[in-house]
matplotlib code that plots the C-alpha trace (Angstrom):
import matplotlib.pyplot as plt

x = [117.4, 118.3, 116.9, 118.8, 118.3, 118.0, 117.0, 113.3, 111.9, 110.5, 107.2, 107.5, 104.8, 102.5, 103.3, 102.2, 104.5, 102.9, 103.7, 103.4, 101.7, 101.6, 102.8, 102.0, 104.1, 103.4, 105.0, 106.5, 108.6, 110.6, 110.9, 112.5, 114.7, 115.9, 116.9, 113.7, 112.4, 112.6, 109.8, 111.3, 115.0, 115.3, 113.8, 115.9, 118.5, 119.9, 119.1, 115.4, 112.6, 110.5, 106.8, 103.8, 101.2, 101.0, 98.5, 99.2, 98.6, 99.4, 102.3, 102.9, 101.3, 103.0, 102.1, 100.0, 98.0, 94.4, 92.7, 94.5, 95.5, 97.8, 96.3, 94.2, 94.3, 95.2, 96.0, 97.6, 100.7, 104.1, 105.7, 107.1, 110.1, 110.3, 109.0, 106.7, 108.8, 109.6, 108.5, 107.8, 107.3, 106.8, 104.5, 102.3, 99.1, 97.1, 98.4, 96.4, 92.9, 91.3, 91.5, 88.3, 87.0, 85.7, 89.2, 92.5, 95.8, 97.0, 93.9, 94.0, 97.6, 96.7, 94.4, 95.8, 98.0, 96.1, 92.7, 93.8, 94.8, 91.6, 89.5, 91.3, 90.7, 87.2, 85.6, 87.5, 88.5, 86.2, 83.1, 81.4, 77.6, 75.0, 74.9, 78.2, 80.3, 83.7, 86.6, 89.3, 92.6, 94.5, 91.2, 92.4, 95.4, 95.8, 94.5, 92.3, 90.1, 89.4, 88.6, 86.1, 84.4, 84.4, 82.9, 80.2, 79.4, 78.9, 76.5, 78.7, 78.5, 82.0, 84.1, 87.5, 90.4, 92.2, 93.6, 91.1, 91.9, 90.5, 87.2, 85.1, 86.9, 86.1, 82.5, 82.2, 83.5, 80.7, 82.2, 79.5, 81.8, 85.4, 87.6, 90.4, 93.2, 95.2, 92.6, 90.2, 90.7, 88.8, 89.1, 87.0, 84.4, 83.8, 82.6, 81.1, 83.1, 82.6, 85.8, 88.9, 90.9, 94.3, 95.5, 97.8, 101.4, 102.5, 103.6, 102.0, 101.4, 99.5, 97.0, 96.5, 95.8, 93.3, 91.7, 91.2, 89.5, 86.8, 86.1, 82.9, 83.1, 84.0, 85.1, 87.9, 91.1, 92.7, 96.1, 98.1, 101.4, 102.9, 106.3, 105.1, 104.1, 101.4, 102.9, 101.8, 100.0, 97.9, 97.1, 96.1, 93.8, 92.2, 91.8, 89.9, 87.4, 87.3, 88.4, 90.4, 93.6, 94.9, 97.1, 96.3, 98.5, 98.9, 96.1, 95.9, 93.1, 94.4, 92.7, 89.3, 89.5, 90.8, 88.0, 85.4, 87.0, 87.1, 83.3, 82.7, 84.7, 82.9, 79.6, 80.6, 80.5, 84.2, 86.1, 89.8, 91.7, 95.0, 96.6, 99.4, 100.9, 104.7, 106.7, 108.8, 112.0, 110.8, 110.4, 112.7, 110.4, 107.4, 109.2, 109.9, 106.3, 105.3, 107.6, 105.7, 103.0, 100.3, 99.3, 95.6, 94.9, 97.8, 100.8, 101.2, 104.2, 103.3, 105.6, 104.2, 101.3, 98.0, 97.0]
y = [104.2, 101.8, 101.0, 102.4, 102.0, 105.5, 106.8, 106.7, 110.2, 111.9, 113.9, 117.6, 119.3, 119.9, 116.6, 113.0, 110.0, 107.6, 103.9, 103.7, 100.8, 102.1, 105.0, 105.9, 106.8, 110.1, 111.7, 114.3, 111.6, 110.7, 114.4, 115.0, 111.9, 113.2, 116.5, 118.5, 121.1, 124.9, 125.1, 122.4, 122.9, 125.8, 123.5, 120.4, 120.1, 116.7, 114.7, 114.7, 112.2, 110.8, 110.1, 112.4, 110.2, 107.8, 105.7, 104.1, 104.1, 107.0, 105.8, 109.0, 112.5, 115.8, 117.7, 120.2, 117.7, 117.3, 115.7, 112.4, 109.7, 106.7, 103.9, 106.1, 104.9, 107.9, 109.0, 112.2, 113.8, 114.3, 117.7, 118.9, 116.8, 114.9, 111.8, 108.8, 105.9, 104.9, 102.7, 105.7, 109.4, 112.5, 115.1, 118.1, 116.7, 119.1, 117.2, 114.1, 112.9, 109.7, 107.3, 106.1, 103.0, 101.3, 100.8, 99.3, 101.1, 100.4, 102.0, 104.9, 105.7, 106.1, 109.0, 112.1, 114.1, 113.5, 114.0, 117.3, 118.6, 117.4, 118.8, 122.1, 122.3, 121.0, 122.0, 125.0, 126.8, 125.4, 125.4, 123.1, 123.7, 121.2, 121.0, 122.7, 121.2, 120.1, 118.9, 116.9, 116.2, 113.1, 111.8, 108.2, 109.3, 109.7, 113.2, 113.0, 110.0, 111.7, 115.0, 113.1, 111.7, 115.0, 116.8, 114.2, 114.3, 118.1, 117.6, 118.5, 117.0, 115.5, 114.9, 113.2, 112.8, 109.5, 106.6, 104.2, 101.5, 103.8, 104.8, 102.1, 102.6, 106.3, 105.7, 103.4, 106.2, 108.4, 110.3, 111.4, 111.4, 110.2, 111.4, 109.2, 111.8, 109.7, 109.4, 112.2, 116.0, 117.4, 120.9, 119.9, 118.0, 120.4, 124.0, 126.0, 124.2, 125.9, 124.5, 122.8, 121.0, 119.9, 116.8, 115.4, 114.8, 115.8, 119.4, 120.6, 124.3, 123.4, 121.5, 124.6, 126.7, 124.2, 124.1, 127.9, 127.5, 125.2, 127.3, 129.3, 133.1, 133.6, 130.0, 128.8, 126.9, 125.2, 123.6, 121.3, 122.0, 124.5, 124.2, 125.3, 128.9, 130.1, 131.6, 135.0, 133.3, 131.2, 134.2, 136.2, 133.3, 133.3, 137.1, 136.7, 134.5, 136.7, 133.5, 132.9, 130.7, 129.5, 126.9, 124.5, 122.3, 123.8, 123.1, 124.9, 123.1, 119.6, 117.9, 119.3, 118.3, 114.8, 114.3, 115.3, 113.0, 110.1, 110.6, 110.4, 107.2, 105.7, 106.5, 104.9, 108.1, 108.0, 104.9, 104.5, 103.2, 101.3, 99.8, 97.9, 97.3, 97.0, 96.0, 98.9, 97.1, 97.3, 101.1, 101.5, 99.2, 101.3, 104.5, 103.0, 102.2, 105.7, 107.2, 105.7, 108.3, 105.7, 104.6, 104.1, 105.5, 105.0, 102.8, 101.9, 100.8, 98.4, 99.2, 96.5, 94.0, 95.0, 92.7]
z = [89.0, 91.8, 95.2, 98.2, 102.0, 103.6, 107.0, 107.7, 107.5, 110.6, 110.4, 111.2, 113.3, 110.3, 108.5, 108.6, 108.1, 105.6, 105.3, 101.6, 99.9, 96.4, 94.3, 90.6, 87.6, 85.8, 82.7, 85.0, 86.7, 83.7, 82.7, 86.1, 85.8, 82.4, 83.9, 83.6, 81.2, 81.2, 83.9, 86.2, 85.9, 88.4, 91.1, 90.4, 93.2, 94.1, 96.0, 95.1, 95.0, 92.1, 92.3, 92.6, 94.2, 97.2, 99.1, 102.4, 106.2, 108.6, 110.8, 112.8, 113.0, 113.7, 116.8, 114.9, 112.8, 113.9, 110.8, 110.9, 113.4, 113.3, 111.3, 108.9, 105.3, 103.1, 99.6, 98.3, 97.0, 98.6, 98.9, 95.6, 94.5, 97.8, 95.9, 96.7, 95.4, 98.9, 101.8, 104.0, 103.2, 105.3, 103.8, 104.7, 106.1, 103.9, 100.8, 101.9, 102.5, 103.6, 100.7, 98.9, 100.8, 97.7, 96.2, 97.3, 97.7, 94.2, 92.7, 95.2, 94.4, 90.7, 91.5, 93.4, 91.1, 87.9, 89.6, 91.2, 87.8, 86.1, 89.0, 88.8, 85.0, 84.7, 88.1, 89.4, 86.2, 83.6, 85.9, 83.4, 83.1, 82.0, 78.2, 77.6, 74.9, 76.3, 74.1, 76.0, 74.2, 75.5, 76.9, 77.6, 79.7, 83.4, 83.6, 80.5, 81.6, 84.9, 83.1, 81.0, 84.1, 86.0, 82.9, 82.6, 86.3, 85.9, 83.0, 80.1, 76.5, 76.4, 73.2, 73.6, 71.2, 71.5, 69.4, 67.8, 70.4, 73.1, 71.6, 73.3, 76.6, 76.6, 75.6, 78.6, 80.8, 79.5, 76.6, 74.1, 71.1, 70.6, 67.7, 66.4, 66.3, 63.9, 61.2, 61.9, 62.1, 65.0, 63.6, 60.6, 62.7, 65.5, 66.2, 69.0, 71.7, 75.1, 76.8, 75.4, 78.0, 76.8, 78.8, 76.1, 77.1, 73.6, 73.2, 69.9, 69.1, 66.0, 68.1, 70.2, 67.0, 65.8, 69.2, 69.1, 65.7, 67.2, 70.3, 70.4, 70.9, 74.5, 75.0, 77.3, 76.5, 79.5, 79.3, 81.6, 79.9, 82.3, 80.7, 77.2, 77.2, 74.8, 71.5, 70.1, 67.2, 69.6, 71.8, 68.7, 67.7, 71.1, 71.0, 67.7, 69.5, 72.6, 74.3, 77.4, 77.6, 81.0, 82.6, 85.5, 87.5, 91.0, 93.4, 96.8, 98.6, 98.0, 101.0, 100.2, 96.5, 97.3, 99.8, 97.2, 94.6, 97.1, 97.6, 93.9, 93.7, 96.6, 95.0, 91.8, 89.8, 89.0, 88.0, 88.7, 85.7, 86.3, 83.2, 84.9, 88.3, 88.7, 91.8, 93.1, 92.0, 88.3, 88.3, 85.3, 83.3, 84.3, 83.2, 79.8, 79.3, 80.5, 78.0, 75.1, 75.9, 75.1, 78.6, 79.2, 82.7, 85.1, 85.8, 89.5, 91.6, 94.4, 97.3, 99.6, 99.4, 100.9, 103.8]

ax = plt.figure().add_subplot(projection="3d")
ax.plot(x, y, z, "-o")
ax.set_aspect("equal")
plt.show()
């Protein structure tokens, strides 16, 4: 990857032009950079942009946009594969919301894409009820830590799987139990789980089968790995529990969800976890760290300094 000077984009009638202050790095970014997977490959046509999140200031609004004005501080997601690793981006206005006032641009940029997936899984699909037992795989990651917080906010009893170094971290976020996946077998420790939410970046069919084992009759398995279809053995395991298996990842009402999430952040009910901030010119270094699959929270690219 290298920095290039290009023409500044122009906002269409239903778009806003955002002066970007920060973007974040997600596993999907390096997957796209490497050529994609079976799910993404049909969509990858050069030139394309990297980056799924952005936070910044509205520079221009399209003629049909009524929810934003020049100078608004916003956060959100660019249009699919148009990217956010840039000084300016034009994107559909409905993909953005006013950023949480209680955090800066770097923190705000760490939220949108992961929060939308976690919200979709825990709130929209999972519909967690007070007292329900929720197991979250990859609980310390970008999606997982937000899923933990959303599930606790909804009253769930939350169990996370993570490495031993993240046990205290997840307890501080509200997890009721944390299982060290390297030294403990969740399938031997748990039963009668209402909802399993798989936020791990590691594709592992065996983990899915073990997750089906711990579900209660009529439970729900929710997966973020759109590129990894459910196998027949896993579907049979779900059927044996009269359980449902579903994927999340595409959110329609982005502005509404992001506005609700900003409210939770402003109220202190959800914490934003940034593990490291890189200047934009060190994006390759950030990708290398992301590829370790051991990032706590999010990595952020600082495009310009906040005043």
